[in-house]
MIDODO-700907 format. One line per 10 residues: for each residue y, x, z of C-alpha. Coordinates in Angstrom, 1 decimal. Each point is the difference from the previous one (the first is absolute). Layout:
MIDODO-700907
Y X Z  ...
//
This chain:
MIDODO-700907
-3.8 51.2 22.0  -2.7 -1.8 -2.0  -0.5 0.4 -3.7  -0.6 -3.1 -2.2  -1.0 0.0 -3.5  0.8 -3.2 -1.8  -1.9 -0.1 -3.2  2.3 -2.3 -2.8  3.9 -0.1 -0.5  0.2 -3.7 -1.2
1.5 -1.9 2.2  -2.9 -0.4 2.5  0.1 3.6 0.3  3.4 0.7 0.4  0.8 -2.5 2.3  -3.0 1.0 2.0  1.7 3.4 0.1  3.3 -1.4 0.6  -0.9 -1.6 3.5  -2.3 2.9 1.0
2.5 2.7 -0.7  2.4 -2.1 2.6  -2.6 0.2 2.2  0.3 3.7 0.1  -2.9 1.0 -2.0  -0.4 2.6 -2.5  -0.9 -1.8 -3.2  -1.2 1.3 -3.2  -0.5 -2.3 -3.0  -2.5 0.7 -3.1
0.1 -1.7 -3.3  -1.6 0.4 -2.9  2.9 -0.4 -2.3  3.2 2.1 -0.3  2.3 -2.4 1.4  -0.1 -2.8 2.7  -0.8 -3.4 -0.9  -1.6 0.7 -3.7  -2.5 -2.7 0.3  -0.3 -3.4 1.5
3.3 0.7 1.6  1.8 0.5 -3.4  1.2 -3.2 -1.5  -0.8 -3.1 1.8  1.5 -3.4 -0.1  2.7 1.3 2.4  -0.4 -3.2 2.4  -0.1 0.3 3.9  -1.7 -3.1 -0.2  -1.0 -1.6 3.6
-0.1 -3.1 -2.3  -3.0 1.2 -1.7  -2.2 0.5 3.0  -2.7 -2.4 -1.0  -3.1 1.3 -0.3  -2.1 -0.6 -3.2  -3.3 -1.1 1.9  0.1 -3.8 -1.0  -2.7 -1.8 -2.0  2.9 -1.1 -2.4
0.7 3.6 -0.6  -4.2 0.5 -0.7  0.4 -2.9 -2.5  2.9 1.5 -2.1  -1.5 3.6 -0.1  -3.2 -1.7 -1.3  1.6 -2.1 -2.5  2.1 3.0 -1.2  -3.0 2.7 -0.1  0.1 0.3 -3.7
4.0 -0.7 -0.8  1.3 3.3 -0.9  3.3 -1.0 1.2  -0.6 -1.6 3.3  2.0 0.5 3.0  -3.4 1.2 1.6  -2.5 1.7 -2.1  -3.4 0.6 1.3  -1.7 2.2 -2.9  -3.9 -0.8 0.2
-1.5 3.3 0.7  -3.1 2.0 1.3  2.2 1.4 3.1  -1.4 -0.2 3.6  2.9 0.6 1.9  1.9 -3.0 -1.8  -3.2 -2.0 0.4  0.1 0.6 4.3  3.6 -0.4 0.1  -0.2 -3.4 -1.6
-2.9 -0.9 2.4  2.2 0.6 2.6  3.2 -1.8 -1.3  -2.6 -2.9 -0.6  -0.7 0.7 3.7  3.4 -0.4 1.7  0.6 -2.7 -2.3  -2.8 -2.0 1.1  0.9 1.3 3.7  3.6 -2.0 -0.4
1.7 3.4 0.9  2.9 -1.5 -2.4  2.3 -1.5 3.0  -0.6 2.9 2.6  0.4 2.6 -2.4  3.0 -1.3 -1.8  1.5 -0.9 3.4  -0.4 3.7 1.3  1.2 1.4 -3.4  3.3 -2.1 0.4
0.4 1.3 3.4  -0.8 3.6 -1.0  2.5 -0.1 -2.9  2.9 -1.2 2.0  -0.5 2.9 2.4  -0.5 2.2 -3.0  3.1 -1.0 -1.9  2.3 0.8 3.0  -1.8 3.3 0.4  1.1 0.9 -3.8
3.5 -1.2 0.7  0.2 2.1 3.0  -1.1 3.2 -1.9  2.5 -0.9 -2.5  2.7 -0.2 2.2  -1.1 3.1 2.1  -0.5 2.3 -2.7  2.5 -1.4 -2.4  -2.5 -0.4 -2.7  1.1 -1.4 -3.6
-2.2 -1.9 -2.0  1.6 -2.8 -2.0  -0.4 -2.4 2.9  1.4 -3.6 -0.5  -0.2 -2.7 2.9  -1.2 -2.2 -3.0  -2.4 -2.5 1.7  -3.0 -1.0 -2.1  -0.4 -3.1 -1.3  -3.7 -1.7 -1.1
0.7 -1.9 -3.0  -2.5 -2.8 -1.0  -0.3 -1.6 -3.3  -3.1 -2.0 0.7  -0.2 -3.0 2.6  -3.4 1.5 1.4  1.1 3.5 0.8  3.4 -1.4 1.3  -2.0 -2.4 2.1  -2.0 3.0 1.7
3.7 1.7 0.5  0.8 -3.3 2.0  -3.3 0.2 2.1  0.6 3.9 0.8  3.4 -0.7 1.6  -1.7 -0.4 3.3  -1.9 3.0 0.4  2.9 2.1 -1.1  2.8 -1.8 2.3  -2.5 0.2 2.9
-0.5 3.8 -0.2  4.0 0.4 -0.3  0.7 0.3 -3.9  2.5 -2.2 -1.8  -1.7 -2.3 -2.6  2.3 -2.4 -1.0  -1.2 -2.4 -2.7  2.9 -0.3 -2.7  0.2 -2.9 -3.0  0.2 1.2 -3.4
4.1 0.0 -0.2  0.2 1.8 3.7  -2.0 2.8 -1.9  2.0 0.3 -3.0  3.4 -0.5 2.5  -0.8 3.4 1.9  0.3 2.2 -3.3  1.7 -1.0 -3.3  -2.5 2.0 -1.9  -2.8 -2.4 0.9
1.1 -2.5 -1.9  -1.9 1.3 -3.0  -3.5 -0.5 1.7  -1.4 -3.4 -1.2  -2.0 -2.5 1.5  0.5 1.0 3.8  -1.4 -2.5 2.2  1.1 1.5 3.5  0.3 3.2 1.6  -0.9 1.7 3.4
2.8 2.3 1.2  -0.1 2.8 2.5  3.5 1.4 0.5  -0.8 2.8 2.2  -2.4 1.8 -2.4  1.4 2.9 -2.2  -0.6 2.4 -2.7  0.3 3.6 -0.4  -1.2 2.9 -2.2  -3.4 0.9 1.7
-0.1 3.8 -1.7  3.6 0.8 0.5  -0.8 -1.0 3.6  -2.7 2.2 0.6  1.7 3.0 -1.8  3.2 -0.3 2.0  -2.0 -0.3 2.9  -2.3 2.9 -0.7  3.4 2.0 -0.3  1.0 -1.2 3.6
-3.9 1.0 1.4  0.6 3.2 -1.4  3.5 0.9 1.0  0.4 -1.8 3.5  -3.5 -0.3 1.3  -1.3 3.5 -1.5  -2.9 -1.6 -1.6  -2.0 2.1 -2.3  -1.0 -1.4 -3.5  -3.1 1.4 -2.0
0.2 -1.3 -3.4  -2.6 0.5 -2.8  -2.6 -0.1 2.6  -3.0 -2.0 -0.1  -1.8 -0.7 3.1  -3.7 -0.5 -0.5  -1.7 0.2 3.2  1.1 -0.5 3.7  -1.2 3.4 0.7  3.0 1.5 -2.1
2.3 -0.7 2.4  -1.9 0.0 3.3  1.8 2.5 1.4  2.6 -2.7 0.7  0.3 -1.8 3.5  0.2 -3.3 -2.2  -0.5 -1.2 -3.4  1.2 -3.1 -1.3  -1.4 -1.3 -3.2  2.8 -2.1 -1.7
-0.9 0.6 -3.5  -0.5 -3.5 -1.3  -3.2 -0.4 -2.4  -0.6 3.8 0.6  -0.7 -1.0 3.7  -3.6 -1.3 -0.9  -1.4 3.6 -1.0  1.8 1.8 3.2  -1.6 -2.7 2.3  -3.2 0.6 -1.5
0.4 4.0 1.0  0.9 -1.2 3.3  -3.2 -2.0 0.3  2.0 -3.7 -0.2  -0.3 -2.7 -2.5  3.1 -1.8 -1.1  0.1 -3.2 -1.8  2.8 0.7 -2.3  -0.3 -0.6 -3.5  2.9 0.6 -2.6
1.7 -3.0 -1.2  1.9 1.2 -3.5  3.4 -1.3 0.0  2.7 0.4 -2.7  3.8 0.1 -0.6  2.8 0.6 -2.2  3.6 1.0 0.6  2.7 -0.9 -2.7  2.7 2.5 0.4  3.6 -0.5 -0.7
0.5 -3.7 0.4  3.3 -1.3 0.0  0.6 -1.1 3.7  1.2 -3.7 -1.2  -3.4 -0.7 -1.3  -1.9 1.4 3.1  -0.9 -2.5 2.8  1.2 0.7 3.4  -3.0 -1.7 1.6  -3.6 1.5 -0.1
-2.5 -2.2 -1.7  -3.9 -0.9 0.6  -1.2 -2.1 -2.1  -3.1 -1.1 1.5  -1.8 -1.5 -3.1  0.4 3.2 -2.2  -0.4 2.2 3.0  2.9 1.8 -0.9  3.0 1.5 2.0  3.3 1.2 -0.8
2.7 2.3 1.5  3.6 1.6 -1.3  0.0 3.1 0.8  3.4 1.3 -0.8  0.2 -0.6 -3.7  -3.8 -0.1 -0.6  -2.2 -3.1 -0.1  -3.0 0.3 1.8  -3.1 -2.4 -0.9  -3.5 0.6 1.5
-3.0 -2.0 0.3  -3.4 -0.6 -0.9  -3.4 1.2 1.9  -2.9 1.5 -1.6  -3.5 1.0 1.3  -0.7 2.5 -2.1  -0.9 3.4 1.9  1.7 3.1 0.6  2.0 -0.1 -3.5  3.7 0.5 -0.7
-0.1 -0.9 -3.7  3.0 -2.3 -1.1  -1.3 -2.5 -1.9  2.3 -1.8 -2.8  -1.4 -3.4 0.8  0.9 0.3 3.7  3.5 1.2 -0.6  0.6 -2.8 -2.7  0.3 -2.9 2.9  2.7 1.9 1.8
1.8 0.2 -3.2  -0.5 -3.6 -0.9  1.1 -1.1 3.2  3.3 1.7 -0.2  0.7 -1.3 -3.6  -0.9 -3.3 1.2  2.0 0.0 3.3  2.7 2.3 -0.7  0.7 0.2 -3.7  3.6 1.3 0.4
-1.9 3.5 1.3  -0.9 2.2 -2.9  -3.3 1.7 0.6  0.6 2.8 -2.7  0.2 2.6 2.8  -2.9 -0.5 2.3  -2.9 2.0 1.6  -3.4 -1.1 1.1  -2.2 1.0 3.2  -3.2 -0.7 1.4
-1.0 0.5 3.3  -3.3 0.2 2.4  0.6 -2.2 2.9  -2.4 0.8 3.1  -1.2 -3.6 0.9  -2.3 -0.9 3.0  -2.0 -2.8 -0.9  1.8 -2.1 3.3  3.4 1.2 -1.4  0.7 1.6 3.1
1.0 3.7 0.3  -1.9 2.6 1.6  1.8 1.6 3.2  -1.6 2.4 2.5  -2.8 2.4 0.7  -3.1 1.0 -1.6  -3.2 -1.4 1.3  -2.0 3.2 -0.9  2.2 3.1 0.3  2.2 1.3 2.7
3.9 0.0 -0.4  0.0 -1.9 -3.3  2.1 -2.9 -0.9  0.7 -2.4 -2.5  3.0 -1.5 -1.6  -1.2 -1.8 -3.1  -1.3 -3.0 -1.5  3.8 -2.1 -0.5  -1.2 -1.3 -3.0  3.2 -1.6 -1.9
2.0 0.0 3.0  0.6 3.7 0.8  3.7 0.0 -0.4  0.0 -2.8 2.4  -2.4 1.2 2.6  -0.2 3.7 0.2  2.7 0.6 2.0  -0.9 -2.4 2.8  -3.4 1.2 -0.1  0.6 3.6 0.0
2.2 -0.6 3.5  -3.2 -1.6 1.1  -1.9 3.4 -1.3  2.1 2.1 1.8  0.1 -2.1 3.4  -4.0 0.1 -0.4  -0.1 4.0 -0.5  2.4 0.5 2.9  -1.9 -2.2 2.5  -3.4 1.4 -1.0
1.5 3.6 0.4  1.5 -1.0 3.1  -3.4 -1.6 1.5  -1.9 3.3 -1.1  2.2 2.4 1.8
//
């Protein structure tokens, strides 16, 4: 039986371990934290969102980023600094923008997201995993006519690739959920009923239990892997530790085009059920998403290019709180927690799934950016198929 080391116990690492264990491999998972999913998979926006598949490589986003460069509370903040890694990443981002990769990569992400969403549901059903799942659907709301026009224009690419993207009037938006009547100035919405929400940390924590007890996966916590040689005695190594993949890839001779894009969330606790929206929301202009997770209200958003920095900055949390106060004034935010993560983002917004170009028997499952919760189950399934096929050929 071949032995596989999986580096990382977030959603990318655990879904990799799951599909590999089901294929009959002996899997060991390594993580520097004392528990699974303590970093990027700890408190994200909660959305499994095929309806958020549009890649960012458009000139309109470039213009917005330039306008927001000195605005501390901007949805996208690019801090000026002498950071060569950031400069290279931004140059590649501009290349993919100029190369008109948007339509091709968006279509591929939608299709992959649909497959991944099904895979996630299959895991949930087969393994009986509880994670505050709710079939909420996702509603994109618009308060600006130009943003709403972009939503109307996006309908074709979503529909053509199998994702519902129903354009709604303001009255139709508010009729879906009585709590939305408190949101002023809505000019329209885009509705995807098959998207859903769930607590990614609970999912990972409970999946890790299943892996340990049912599939005999061994977990090695508080174990920092700094060089690929430290696990070279395994038959195969899967690198799936988010932004940490970059350093490990270097030790394997590879250069991964990943940069940490910082995101924030707040979790409002013990909210009265009558005040929680049943639908999950995405405010495209503010770049803010929401999920109702049991009696908690998760609000997440913003993107910040500031290097490998986990500091929680008050000026970045304030817009999330203000958004709640403005749109859901009945939700009392006196009891909330704030959190920040580093999303492993590639300049073309596509995940990196497959073998190393330099090192034998090393594979990558990383670079999912802000869609790790949406895409990881699908890409992990593809990774396991690749490894199985490669091993078959090599025998």
